[in-house]
TIVOFI-996169 format. One line per field, with one value per residue: residue number from 1; x, y, z of N, C-alpha, C in turn. Coordinates in steps of 0.02 Angstrom, whole numbers, plus 50000, padded with zeros to 5 digits. Last residue first. Layout:
resi NUM_...
n.c1 X_...
n.c2 Y_...
n.c3 Z_...
ca.c1 X_...
ca.c2 Y_...
ca.c3 Z_...
c.c1 X_...
c.c2 Y_...
c.c3 Z_...
//
This chain:
resi 133_132_131_130_129_128_127_126_125_124_123_122_121_120_119_118_117_116_115_114_113_112_111_110_109_108_107_106_105_104_103_102_101_100_99_98_97_96_95_94_93_92_91_90_89_88_87_86_85_84_83_82_81_80_79_78_77_76_75_74_73_72_71_70_69_68_67_66_65_64_63_62_61_60_59_58_57_56_55_54_53_52_51_50_49_48_47_46_45_44_43_42_41_40_39_38_37_36_35_34_33_32_31_30_29_28_27_26_25_24_23_22_21_20_19_18_17_16_15_14_13_12_11_10_9_8_7_6_5_4_3_2_1
n.c1 44955_45005_44973_44950_44960_44869_44885_44850_44964_44988_45079_45189_45300_45446_45580_45553_45420_45361_45237_45205_45097_45054_44965_44887_44926_44938_45118_45260_45390_45560_45602_45607_45603_45619_45545_45563_45488_45464_45403_45327_45315_45290_45458_45566_45659_45812_45853_45781_45839_45758_45759_45681_45620_45516_45506_45554_45425_45278_45193_45167_45272_45274_45378_45416_45517_45562_45642_45708_45760_45859_45761_45624_45599_45447_45319_45244_45214_45290_45240_45296_45243_45320_45315_45371_45383_45415_45396_45318_45250_45085_44957_44884_44739_44719_44591_44613_44704_44753_44763_44867_44866_44870_44761_44657_44765_44912_44976_45019_45110_45219_45194_45088_45100_45040_45040_45084_45120_45205_45307_45318_45396_45521_45649_45793_45932_46093_46157_46283_46437_46499_46610_46575_46583
n.c2 49766_49782_49649_49674_49640_49685_49719_49809_49893_49964_50089_50089_50015_50087_50117_50247_50188_50068_49987_49850_49779_49621_49516_49389_49389_49436_49418_49440_49560_49617_49775_49918_50025_50151_50255_50416_50529_50697_50789_50932_51027_51051_51071_50979_50842_50791_50670_50510_50356_50197_50027_49874_49707_49582_49412_49268_49180_49187_49222_49360_49444_49597_49733_49857_50000_50120_50275_50374_50530_50633_50739_50856_51008_51022_51005_50885_50827_50805_50681_50606_50516_50396_50305_50151_50007_49837_49748_49711_49822_49842_49917_49860_49875_49852_49830_49924_49966_50123_50149_50243_50323_50316_50381_50295_50168_50195_50264_50379_50346_50198_50193_50224_50323_50371_50512_50544_50474_50574_50606_50593_50489_50493_50582_50593_50699_50667_50787_50901_50970_51065_50952_50778_50670
n.c3 57698_57831_57940_58121_58295_58432_58600_58752_58845_59010_59096_59196_59305_59339_59286_59231_59158_59044_58955_58856_58737_58683_58568_58480_58305_58184_58160_58274_58248_58262_58344_58336_58240_58358_58474_58529_58643_58691_58823_58892_59050_59178_59213_59088_59083_59012_58928_58932_58865_58824_58794_58752_58708_58659_58725_58631_58535_58533_58640_58605_58625_58706_58721_58829_58844_58964_58996_59115_59132_59181_59285_59295_59381_59478_59488_59372_59255_59106_58989_58845_58704_58593_58456_58376_58282_58245_58093_58001_57949_58037_58119_58255_58351_58528_58646_58789_58889_58801_58634_58518_58371_58233_58177_58170_58106_57997_57901_57957_58069_58056_58233_58361_58509_58656_58774_58903_59047_59178_59307_59443_59468_59421_59451_59481_59495_59563_59684_59634_59684_59768_59828_59840_59983
ca.c1 44935_44973_45003_44928_44997_44869_44904_44850_44911_44994_45023_45137_45250_45380_45567_45609_45455_45395_45280_45214_45154_45052_45028_44877_44933_44876_45056_45207_45334_45512_45616_45624_45630_45619_45579_45541_45535_45449_45451_45312_45339_45236_45388_45553_45589_45784_45892_45769_45842_45786_45754_45727_45637_45560_45482_45557_45493_45322_45220_45116_45261_45270_45327_45421_45458_45575_45584_45722_45700_45875_45827_45644_45629_45520_45339_45277_45165_45306_45224_45298_45253_45292_45329_45333_45407_45384_45442_45349_45286_45162_44982_44938_44769_44738_44632_44575_44641_44763_44722_44854_44865_44915_44826_44660_44698_44877_44949_44969_45041_45206_45225_45121_45085_45077_45020_45035_45123_45145_45307_45287_45321_45482_45580_45763_45859_46051_46135_46219_46403_46470_46585_46613_46539
ca.c2 49745_49831_49670_49647_49661_49630_49732_49751_49906_49904_50058_50142_50002_50073_50063_50248_50255_50079_50047_49874_49830_49679_49540_49442_49351_49405_49444_49403_49534_49585_49706_49881_49959_50134_50184_50372_50476_50642_50765_50868_51013_51067_51070_51037_50877_50830_50713_50577_50401_50266_50078_49919_49761_49636_49479_49310_49211_49172_49153_49305_49422_49525_49701_49781_49966_50057_50244_50313_50494_50565_50728_50785_50967_51033_51077_50908_50860_50816_50751_50607_50583_50417_50371_50182_50077_49880_49781_49661_49782_49838_49889_49898_49848_49898_49796_49899_49928_50065_50150_50177_50334_50279_50422_50347_50194_50175_50190_50385_50359_50274_50225_50169_50309_50323_50476_50588_50460_50533_50599_50657_50480_50466_50596_50550_50688_50669_50717_50885_50923_51091_51018_50833_50713
ca.c3 57639_57798_57882_58053_58232_58379_58531_58713_58797_58967_59068_59195_59252_59374_59323_59288_59176_59110_58963_58928_58754_58726_58601_58536_58374_58198_58135_58229_58281_58225_58326_58395_58222_58290_58468_58471_58628_58646_58785_58865_58981_59131_59241_59141_59064_59064_58983_58911_58921_58806_58840_58737_58755_58636_58718_58692_58550_58474_58641_58607_58551_58708_58679_58822_58813_58936_58974_59078_59138_59166_59242_59298_59321_59472_59497_59435_59297_59176_59015_58912_58730_58657_58473_58422_58289_58293_58143_58034_57898_58030_58054_58237_58291_58469_58595_58733_58911_58858_58692_58559_58438_58268_58180_58216_58121_58071_57888_57904_58079_58027_58179_58323_58438_58624_58711_58872_58984_59152_59238_59419_59488_59379_59473_59434_59506_59501_59657_59667_59644_59706_59838_59806_59927
c.c1 44868_44948_44967_44969_44970_44904_44894_44848_44908_44939_45041_45073_45204_45336_45501_45586_45496_45425_45301_45257_45146_45108_45007_44939_44926_44877_44995_45153_45291_45454_45556_45648_45654_45639_45568_45591_45514_45507_45432_45374_45322_45254_45337_45476_45572_45702_45859_45811_45831_45785_45791_45715_45691_45568_45541_45531_45488_45390_45271_45140_45208_45245_45328_45363_45476_45514_45602_45651_45708_45813_45828_45710_45641_45537_45416_45294_45179_45250_45254_45287_45246_45296_45283_45357_45355_45419_45407_45387_45325_45187_45057_44959_44820_44760_44645_44613_44595_44701_44743_44813_44830_44915_44878_44725_44706_44813_44898_44940_44996_45129_45220_45142_45125_45060_45065_44996_45064_45159_45252_45285_45288_45408_45524_45688_45823_45979_46084_46195_46335_46433_46554_46575_46578
c.c2 49729_49821_49731_49682_49631_49671_49681_49768_49843_49909_49999_50115_50046_50065_50048_50183_50249_50146_50061_49932_49852_49723_49585_49447_49413_49365_49408_49436_49489_49553_49676_49805_49916_50066_50155_50311_50426_50587_50708_50848_50946_51059_51093_51030_50919_50858_50746_50624_50475_50307_50143_49986_49805_49688_49528_49383_49254_49201_49133_49239_49361_49503_49628_49757_49894_50031_50179_50286_50431_50522_50651_50769_50896_50994_51080_50973_50891_50853_50748_50675_50581_50493_50385_50250_50118_49950_49840_49688_49725_49792_49899_49868_49890_49857_49849_49871_49913_50033_50098_50192_50262_50282_50383_50375_50245_50209_50168_50314_50356_50288_50183_50207_50254_50312_50428_50556_50496_50525_50552_50651_50546_50474_50562_50538_50650_50662_50721_50814_50914_51035_51041_50890_50768
c.c3 57640_57725_57853_57999_58170_58315_58492_58636_58755_58913_59023_59158_59251_59309_59354_59330_59237_59107_59039_58924_58823_58730_58653_58577_58430_58269_58171_58210_58234_58265_58286_58387_58286_58275_58394_58476_58576_58641_58740_58813_58953_59063_59190_59162_59112_59036_59035_58957_58892_58870_58804_58782_58733_58695_58695_58678_58611_58488_58582_58600_58554_58635_58683_58778_58811_58909_58942_59062_59095_59169_59231_59254_59347_59403_59488_59425_59359_59221_59088_58939_58804_58673_58536_58440_58330_58293_58182_58086_57934_57975_58049_58169_58264_58407_58538_58681_58859_58875_58745_58614_58477_58345_58216_58229_58176_58071_57943_57891_58017_58038_58114_58262_58402_58562_58689_58814_58945_59070_59217_59343_59459_59404_59432_59465_59456_59527_59595_59641_59675_59668_59772_59823_59902
//
């Protein structure tokens, strides 16, 4: 062990998902805020774009928080998956992560969005993508 180096803290258990929004919000119902456990209609030009707010409910900073999203495409190809890492979220703070143009999605097909924080599934959102036209 090197003197003066501290192990990285990856404290996913204290991180909660404060909100998930489909982008761009002006086109989305309810400002684009998604609800877990109920079907969400997402207006899309064919690509998924999302903005997540993560809150640190713990009493210490969480470093290198890894957020992964997986969007099923209802049997129309492999799921879309991508990850982002947030550098540090202090106690009581909220950080946002934006996933833009994740990939193409089929319209009018039951899909789902799964959110993982540091490898632990936190929420699943049922989705149906529709054209904004």
